[in-house]
C-alpha positions in Angstrom: -32.6 -9.8 -18.9 -32.7 -6.2 -17.7 -29.6 -4.2 -17.0 -29.8 -3.0 -13.4 -26.4 -1.4 -13.1 -26.2 2.3 -12.2 -25.0 4.5 -15.1 -21.7 5.3 -13.3 -20.9 1.6 -13.4 -21.2 1.2 -17.2 -18.4 -1.1 -18.1 -18.3 0.1 -21.7 -17.3 3.5 -20.5 -15.0 2.4 -17.6 -13.0 0.0 -19.8 -12.3 2.7 -22.4 -10.0 4.5 -20.0 -8.0 1.5 -19.1 -4.4 1.2 -20.2 -3.2 -2.3 -21.0 0.0 -3.3 -19.2 0.1 -0.1 -17.1 1.6 -1.9 -14.1 3.5 -4.6 -15.9 7.0 -3.2 -15.3 6.3 -2.9 -11.6 4.8 -6.4 -11.5 7.8 -7.9 -13.1 10.1 -6.0 -10.8 8.4 -7.6 -7.8 6.7 -4.4 -6.6 4.1 -4.7 -4.0 1.0 -2.5 -4.0 -0.5 -1.7 -0.7 -3.8 0.1 -0.1 -3.5 2.5 2.8 -6.6 3.3 4.9 -7.7 7.0 4.3 -6.6 8.1 7.8 -3.1 6.6 7.3 -2.8 8.0 3.8 -3.5 11.6 5.1 -0.4 11.4 7.3 1.9 11.1 4.3 2.7 13.5 1.5 3.8 10.9 -1.0 5.2 7.3 -1.4 8.7 8.5 -0.5 7.4 9.6 2.9 5.7 6.3 3.5 8.8 4.3 2.6 11.1 6.5 4.8 8.7 6.0 7.8 8.6 2.3 7.3 12.4 2.1 7.1 12.6 4.0 10.4 10.1 1.6 12.0 12.3 -1.3 10.8 15.4 0.2 12.2 13.7 1.0 15.6 12.5 -2.6 15.8 16.0 -3.9 15.2 17.5 -1.6 17.8 15.0 -2.5 20.4 15.3 -6.2 19.9 19.1 -6.1 19.7 19.6 -4.3 23.0 17.4 -6.3 25.3 15.6 -9.2 23.8 13.9 -10.2 27.1 12.4 -6.8 27.5 11.2 -6.7 23.9 9.4 -10.1 24.4 7.7 -8.9 27.6 6.5 -5.7 25.9 5.0 -7.4 22.9 
C-alpha cells in the first residue's frame, strides 16, 4: 500500500507537537469551545470581547421580551 498523504499531513510529525490533556481542566469545568467563522472572529480582539458582546445580546433580548412580548413575537 502506497502512502498518498501530502508531506504536510505527516501524522508522525503532527502528533509530536501534541500535548496530552491540554484541555482537560476546561473540559472538566464544563467549558464549551466554539469555532467562530473568520469574518466574525475579526470583529473581536479576544475571548473577553466575545463574551461581553454575547452578554449584552442576552440582556437586550431579555429587555425586549420583558417590555412587550406581543411585539417581540411579531418581529421574530
